Structure formats: structure tokens, C-alpha cells
Residue frames relative to the residue before (quaternion, step in Angstrom):
aa qw qx qy qz dx dy dz
M 1.0000 0.0000 0.0000 0.0000 0.00 0.00 0.00
H 0.2715 -0.7537 0.5826 0.1372 3.56 -1.18 0.63
I 0.0315 -0.7669 0.6405 -0.0248 3.58 -0.60 1.21
A 0.0599 -0.8094 0.5838 0.0221 3.59 -0.93 0.84
I 0.2339 -0.7481 0.6036 0.1463 3.56 -1.17 0.66
A 0.1116 -0.7784 0.6169 0.0330 3.54 -0.84 1.08
G 0.3228 0.7449 -0.5469 0.2046 3.56 -1.17 0.56
N 0.6385 -0.5622 0.3871 0.3554 3.52 -1.24 0.57
I 0.6790 -0.4427 0.3810 0.4447 3.57 -1.34 0.16
G 0.8268 0.2144 -0.1573 0.4957 3.60 -0.76 1.02
S 0.4832 0.6917 -0.4317 0.3189 3.62 1.23 0.12
G 0.5857 -0.6148 0.3541 0.3918 3.59 1.26 -0.26
K 0.2662 0.8119 -0.4838 0.1894 3.58 1.25 0.40
T 0.6984 0.4869 -0.2781 0.4448 3.55 0.78 -1.10
T 0.6325 0.5360 -0.3169 0.4607 3.58 0.98 -0.89
L 0.7009 0.4669 -0.2724 0.4653 3.56 0.81 -1.06
A 0.6157 0.5527 -0.3439 0.4441 3.60 1.00 -0.81
G 0.6693 0.5108 -0.2881 0.4561 3.56 0.95 -0.90
L 0.6773 0.4942 -0.2856 0.4643 3.57 0.96 -0.91
L 0.6720 0.4861 -0.2955 0.4742 3.58 0.98 -0.83
A 0.6073 0.5510 -0.3411 0.4596 3.59 1.07 -0.79
K 0.6655 0.5054 -0.2904 0.4663 3.55 0.97 -0.93
H 0.6873 0.4982 -0.2867 0.4441 3.58 0.88 -0.94
F 0.7862 0.3511 -0.1665 0.4806 3.58 0.77 -1.08
G 0.4284 -0.6837 0.4766 0.3491 3.59 1.22 -0.39
W 0.3642 0.7325 -0.4869 0.3060 3.56 1.20 0.62
L 0.4638 -0.6467 0.5260 0.3000 3.56 -1.27 0.38
P 0.2431 -0.7969 0.5270 0.1676 3.66 -0.56 1.02
H 0.1302 -0.7419 0.6523 0.0848 3.57 -1.12 0.78
Y 0.1444 -0.8312 0.5338 0.0572 3.57 -0.35 1.22
E 0.6073 -0.5353 0.4378 0.3912 3.51 -1.30 0.40
D 0.4449 -0.7103 0.4854 0.2490 3.55 -0.99 0.88
V 0.0595 0.8405 -0.5314 0.0879 3.57 0.33 1.29
E 0.6906 0.5103 -0.2903 0.4225 3.57 0.79 -1.03
D 0.7748 0.3516 -0.1828 0.4926 3.59 0.94 -0.89
N 0.4435 0.7071 -0.4558 0.3090 3.58 1.24 0.12
P 0.3149 -0.8051 0.4724 0.1718 3.61 -0.44 1.18
Y 0.7008 0.4907 -0.2643 0.4452 3.62 1.25 -0.23
L 0.5169 0.7147 -0.3972 0.2534 3.59 1.16 -0.58
N 0.6776 0.4834 -0.3019 0.4648 3.60 0.80 -0.94
D 0.6544 0.5116 -0.3055 0.4654 3.56 0.94 -0.93
F 0.6367 0.5531 -0.3257 0.4272 3.56 0.97 -0.89
Y 0.7090 0.4538 -0.2778 0.4630 3.59 0.81 -0.94
E 0.6403 0.5009 -0.3253 0.4830 3.61 1.22 -0.38
D 0.7991 0.0022 0.0279 0.6005 3.59 1.06 -0.73
M 0.2012 -0.8449 0.4846 0.1041 3.57 0.32 1.31
Q 0.6544 0.5369 -0.3310 0.4170 3.57 0.91 -0.88
R 0.6840 0.4986 -0.2872 0.4484 3.57 0.94 -0.90
W 0.8254 0.3081 -0.1115 0.4598 3.58 0.88 -0.96
S 0.4008 0.7542 -0.4618 0.2393 3.61 1.23 -0.08
F 0.6835 0.4845 -0.3000 0.4562 3.61 0.81 -0.95
N 0.6445 0.5233 -0.3210 0.4558 3.60 0.92 -0.91
L 0.6724 0.5078 -0.2986 0.4481 3.57 0.89 -0.95
Q 0.6849 0.4883 -0.2929 0.4546 3.58 0.88 -0.93
I 0.6298 0.5122 -0.3331 0.4796 3.60 1.05 -0.69
Y 0.6166 0.5422 -0.3386 0.4595 3.58 1.03 -0.79
F 0.6771 0.4859 -0.2874 0.4721 3.60 0.87 -0.99
L 0.6409 0.5382 -0.3260 0.4397 3.58 0.94 -0.90
N 0.6614 0.5050 -0.2836 0.4765 3.55 0.94 -0.97
S 0.6666 0.5224 -0.2908 0.4451 3.55 0.91 -1.02
R 0.7190 0.4433 -0.2573 0.4694 3.58 0.87 -0.93
F 0.5886 0.5475 -0.3699 0.4658 3.59 1.09 -0.60
R 0.6499 0.5111 -0.3052 0.4725 3.57 0.97 -0.90
Q 0.6210 0.5543 -0.3231 0.4502 3.58 1.03 -0.87
I 0.6765 0.5006 -0.2982 0.4503 3.57 0.86 -1.00
I 0.6178 0.5319 -0.3434 0.4663 3.61 1.00 -0.80
E 0.6663 0.4984 -0.2934 0.4707 3.60 0.95 -0.94
I 0.6399 0.5420 -0.3264 0.4361 3.59 0.95 -0.90
R 0.6968 0.4769 -0.2770 0.4585 3.57 0.87 -0.93
K 0.6400 0.5047 -0.3228 0.4812 3.59 1.18 -0.49
S 0.6026 0.6137 -0.3481 0.3730 3.58 1.15 -0.65
E 0.4518 -0.6732 0.5236 0.2618 3.53 -1.17 0.72
K 0.6766 0.5123 -0.2733 0.4528 3.56 1.24 -0.51
T 0.5127 -0.5664 0.5179 0.3848 3.53 -1.34 0.15
V 0.1528 -0.8089 0.5663 0.0402 3.55 -0.79 1.07
I 0.1711 -0.7479 0.6290 0.1255 3.57 -1.08 0.76
Q 0.1830 -0.8192 0.5420 0.0402 3.54 -0.66 1.20
D 0.3268 -0.7300 0.5775 0.1638 3.52 -0.97 1.02
R 0.8278 -0.0348 -0.0933 0.5521 3.56 -0.30 1.42
T 0.2968 -0.7858 0.5290 0.1206 3.56 -1.08 0.82
I 0.6395 -0.5194 0.4062 0.3952 3.54 -1.31 0.30
Y 0.6208 0.5803 -0.3393 0.4034 3.59 1.14 -0.65
E 0.6127 0.5647 -0.3530 0.4256 3.58 1.09 -0.67
D 0.6098 0.5463 -0.3512 0.4543 3.57 1.03 -0.73
A 0.7566 0.4313 -0.2121 0.4434 3.54 0.83 -1.06
Y 0.7695 0.3643 -0.1995 0.4851 3.60 0.99 -0.75
I 0.7608 0.3444 -0.1970 0.5136 3.60 1.20 -0.33
F 0.7925 0.3716 -0.2041 0.4384 3.56 0.42 -1.23
A 0.6935 0.4684 -0.2905 0.4639 3.62 0.80 -0.93
P 0.6973 0.4503 -0.3119 0.4624 3.66 0.76 -0.84
N 0.6040 0.5490 -0.3569 0.4544 3.58 1.14 -0.59
L 0.6465 0.5064 -0.3130 0.4772 3.59 0.96 -0.86
H 0.6454 0.5179 -0.3132 0.4660 3.56 1.01 -0.83
A 0.6740 0.5014 -0.2900 0.4585 3.59 0.92 -0.94
M 0.6911 0.4633 -0.2749 0.4818 3.59 1.10 -0.67
G 0.5075 -0.6609 0.4109 0.3699 3.58 1.28 0.00
L 0.5165 0.6522 -0.4043 0.3800 3.59 1.25 0.40
M 0.7344 0.2113 -0.2024 0.6124 3.57 1.33 0.08
S 0.4490 -0.7086 0.4671 0.2796 3.57 -0.78 0.99
T 0.6295 -0.5343 0.4042 0.3936 3.58 -1.23 0.47
R 0.6210 0.5493 -0.3365 0.4465 3.58 1.00 -0.80
D 0.6868 0.4677 -0.2793 0.4812 3.60 0.87 -0.94
Y 0.6506 0.5340 -0.3161 0.4377 3.56 0.96 -0.89
E 0.6734 0.4936 -0.2929 0.4660 3.59 0.92 -0.93
N 0.6078 0.5394 -0.3295 0.4806 3.58 1.11 -0.73
Y 0.6554 0.5276 -0.2924 0.4544 3.54 0.95 -0.98
I 0.6925 0.4820 -0.2799 0.4580 3.59 0.81 -1.05
S 0.6123 0.5496 -0.3410 0.4546 3.58 1.06 -0.74
L 0.6553 0.5007 -0.2965 0.4816 3.58 1.01 -0.87
F 0.6380 0.5334 -0.3199 0.4540 3.59 0.96 -0.89
K 0.6687 0.5050 -0.3048 0.4526 3.59 0.87 -0.95
L 0.6256 0.5239 -0.3328 0.4726 3.57 1.04 -0.74
M 0.6529 0.5204 -0.3069 0.4569 3.59 0.93 -0.93
C 0.6282 0.5679 -0.3314 0.4160 3.59 1.01 -0.81
T 0.6277 0.5417 -0.3492 0.4366 3.58 1.11 -0.50
F 0.7019 0.4492 -0.2552 0.4903 3.59 1.28 -0.28
I 0.7369 0.4166 -0.2249 0.4826 3.60 1.22 -0.22
Q 0.3294 -0.6983 0.5915 0.2324 3.52 -1.34 0.31
P 0.5032 -0.6461 0.4680 0.3323 3.61 -1.03 0.65
P 0.6429 -0.5135 0.3744 0.4275 3.62 -1.21 0.27
D 0.5566 -0.5976 0.4610 0.3472 3.57 -1.22 0.54
L 0.7784 0.0171 -0.0112 0.6274 3.56 1.19 -0.61
L 0.1490 -0.7679 0.6183 0.0767 3.57 -0.94 0.96
L 0.1665 -0.7476 0.6368 0.0885 3.55 -0.89 1.04
Y 0.1120 -0.7959 0.5922 0.0578 3.58 -0.76 1.01
L 0.2247 -0.7713 0.5862 0.1043 3.56 -0.65 1.18
R 0.1175 -0.7984 0.5892 0.0399 3.56 -0.29 1.25
A 0.0621 0.8085 -0.5783 0.0895 3.58 -0.66 1.13
S 0.4533 -0.6656 0.5184 0.2877 3.58 -1.06 0.75
V 0.6736 -0.5098 0.3485 0.4060 3.57 -1.24 0.41
P 0.6396 0.5144 -0.3598 0.4436 3.69 0.87 -0.75
T 0.6324 0.5209 -0.3300 0.4688 3.62 1.03 -0.76
L 0.6469 0.5216 -0.3161 0.4578 3.58 0.95 -0.91
V 0.6643 0.5118 -0.3006 0.4543 3.57 0.88 -1.00
N 0.6432 0.5356 -0.3075 0.4526 3.57 0.96 -0.92
Q 0.6909 0.4726 -0.2803 0.4699 3.60 0.88 -0.95
I 0.6366 0.5270 -0.3289 0.4570 3.60 0.99 -0.83
Q 0.6614 0.5011 -0.3022 0.4692 3.59 0.94 -0.90
K 0.6416 0.5584 -0.3119 0.4233 3.56 1.02 -0.91
R 0.7352 0.4155 -0.2524 0.4724 3.61 0.89 -0.85
G 0.2960 -0.8531 0.4114 0.1240 3.55 1.33 -0.17
R 0.2662 0.7435 -0.5668 0.2346 3.59 0.92 0.84
E 0.5051 -0.7033 0.4096 0.2873 3.55 -0.65 1.14
Y 0.6948 0.4936 -0.2901 0.4352 3.59 0.86 -0.98
E 0.6573 0.5087 -0.3204 0.4545 3.63 1.20 -0.35
S 0.4943 0.6976 -0.4183 0.3066 3.59 1.25 -0.24
S 0.6885 0.4819 -0.2882 0.4591 3.59 1.18 -0.44
I 0.4395 0.6976 -0.4673 0.3191 3.61 1.25 0.01
S 0.2979 -0.7777 0.5251 0.1752 3.60 -0.75 0.99
I 0.6174 -0.5440 0.4262 0.3758 3.53 -1.29 0.50
N 0.6127 0.5601 -0.3342 0.4464 3.57 1.06 -0.76
Y 0.6379 0.5304 -0.3137 0.4619 3.58 1.03 -0.87
L 0.6665 0.4958 -0.2910 0.4746 3.60 0.94 -0.91
K 0.6367 0.5363 -0.3139 0.4566 3.57 1.05 -0.83
R 0.6432 0.5184 -0.3104 0.4703 3.58 0.99 -0.88
L 0.6534 0.5133 -0.3076 0.4637 3.57 0.97 -0.90
N 0.6338 0.5414 -0.3242 0.4473 3.58 0.98 -0.86
E 0.6427 0.5248 -0.3175 0.4590 3.57 0.98 -0.88
R 0.6721 0.4890 -0.2923 0.4731 3.57 1.00 -0.83
Y 0.6023 0.5514 -0.3501 0.4589 3.57 1.07 -0.70
E 0.6727 0.5015 -0.3006 0.4535 3.57 0.86 -0.99
A 0.6494 0.5143 -0.3155 0.4629 3.61 0.97 -0.85
W 0.6629 0.5055 -0.3044 0.4609 3.59 0.99 -0.84
I 0.6810 0.5006 -0.2921 0.4475 3.58 0.85 -0.99
E 0.6015 0.5838 -0.3458 0.4218 3.56 1.10 -0.73
T 0.7716 0.3292 -0.1702 0.5171 3.58 1.08 -0.73
Y 0.4230 0.7292 -0.4598 0.2792 3.61 1.27 -0.01
D 0.1032 0.8164 -0.5577 0.1088 3.59 -0.65 1.10
L 0.4028 0.7492 -0.4453 0.2794 3.58 1.21 0.46
G 0.7961 -0.1122 0.0973 0.5867 3.59 1.22 -0.33
K 0.7610 -0.3375 0.2659 0.4861 3.55 -1.28 -0.33
L 0.0915 -0.7947 0.6000 0.0081 3.55 -1.05 0.86
L 0.0408 -0.7705 0.6360 0.0093 3.55 -1.00 0.93
I 0.1965 -0.7882 0.5755 0.0944 3.58 -0.63 1.14
I 0.1122 -0.7893 0.6032 0.0224 3.55 -0.83 1.07
E 0.3255 -0.7519 0.5439 0.1814 3.58 -0.69 1.13
A 0.2664 -0.8326 0.4655 0.1384 3.58 0.09 1.33
D 0.5645 0.6081 -0.3901 0.3992 3.63 1.13 -0.53
H 0.7311 0.4502 -0.2284 0.4589 3.59 1.09 -0.71
Y 0.7186 0.4357 -0.2420 0.4850 3.58 1.25 -0.09
D 0.0966 -0.7485 0.6530 0.0634 3.54 -1.16 0.71
F 0.1858 -0.8632 0.4587 0.0999 3.56 0.40 1.26
P 0.6958 0.4850 -0.3225 0.4202 3.65 0.76 -0.86
N 0.7937 0.3547 -0.1528 0.4699 3.60 1.03 -0.80
N 0.7616 0.3227 -0.1892 0.5292 3.58 1.22 -0.24
P 0.3126 -0.7909 0.4970 0.1725 3.62 -0.17 1.28
D 0.6040 0.5672 -0.3605 0.4283 3.61 1.11 -0.64
H 0.6256 0.5380 -0.3320 0.4571 3.56 1.04 -0.79
L 0.6595 0.5024 -0.2991 0.4724 3.55 0.96 -0.91
S 0.6380 0.5371 -0.3217 0.4483 3.61 0.95 -0.89
E 0.6342 0.5451 -0.3246 0.4419 3.56 1.01 -0.87
V 0.6836 0.4725 -0.2809 0.4802 3.57 0.93 -0.91
I 0.6091 0.5479 -0.3431 0.4595 3.59 1.05 -0.77
D 0.6388 0.5228 -0.3191 0.4657 3.60 0.99 -0.84
K 0.6532 0.5109 -0.3093 0.4655 3.58 0.98 -0.87
I 0.6463 0.5130 -0.3181 0.4669 3.60 0.99 -0.82
N 0.6396 0.5249 -0.3169 0.4638 3.58 0.95 -0.88
A 0.6460 0.5182 -0.3175 0.4620 3.57 0.98 -0.83
E 0.6546 0.5089 -0.3070 0.4672 3.60 1.00 -0.82
L 0.7426 0.4328 -0.2293 0.4567 3.56 0.87 -0.99
H 0.8301 0.1992 -0.0599 0.5174 3.59 0.93 -0.87
G 0.4635 0.7214 -0.4280 0.2856 3.59 1.27 -0.12
L 0.5775 -0.6084 0.4352 0.3269 3.52 -1.31 0.32
F 0.7484 0.3969 -0.2117 0.4874 3.55 1.16 -0.52
């Protein structure tokens, strides 16, 4: 089975993916952040590196999905291929940080890839307010993320909400991240685990 976690930067995807993988014995697939050769450059000069970064992510996630579907195990994936195409790339284009030519090329490639992949069996969406996102980003202290603006996070949140409202590719579970402290509160984690079990094995 393929479980995926969607959510804005700092919403807690990686933390939750790790905790759920441990609880259920799932195989975690994390976002390729440490080895990403474009990330630092992108945050220093978004206009110059936006297309390169998005193509890198698209390629990386497409490869992940192929591996997930080949796997005998249940895999939990940190971020989906759809978020790149429906949230991050169009946001960069709308902000004038990706040219129309590059954006159209990117979307054309994404649509082609979609004909070869299946959506996740269950999508978990971590909905988080901007103050929560800022707090989490500051807490983890990644240097390249220090330049992210509140306006940028707000724009991404708006796109996430619009995407989730129309998401119809499979089962969806929305988790209000503002109300949960997964690493420090076992009850919060148990509550989400119960909801996941109900989605995957419930009668309704």
C-alpha cells in the first residue's frame, strides 16, 4: 500500500511519517532535502533556479512512486508529486519566479508522468496555520529556510486549500496540525493512528 503525507513547509510531514512508519512497520520515503543540489541556490536566487529545482523534485518523486509500487511493503511517503505541480510550480509562476515557457514545459512533463503512476491509497493532509509553520521552521533551524517569507507560506497555504478541496484521486484524511504535538504527546499520535486505521480498515 502507498500512504502519502501532504502539507506546507514546516507542517510536520517528516516527523509524522517517521512516527507512523515506526508504529505500523511501514517503510518511510523521505523528501530528498539533504542531497538536493539546487535547494541552497534556489533560496538565494529563486528566479534563476526555480525551474531546475522543480524538475529535480519531479524526477525524484516520479522515481519514488515507481519504487513504491514495486515494493512488497507498505510505504509512507513524505510529500507527493501532486504538490509540486499544483502548489509549488504554479506559485512560482504566479510570483513571476518561473517563466511561462518553463512552467508550461514543466506541466506538460508532469501530465505525461501522471499517465504512468497511480495515486496514493490514502493521502494525509497536514493543515497548519502560518504561525505554526513559522514556529516549526524556526525550531528546526535549516539555514536555507531562514529567508522564507510569511507571504510565501501564506500563498502556499492558499494553494494547498484549493487543491485539497478538489482532491478526488483516492481516500483523504485531513489532520489539523495546529492541534497536535506528535513528538511530545502520545495521545495525539494515538488519535491520528485511530483515524488512519478507520480510513484503511473501517466499515464506512
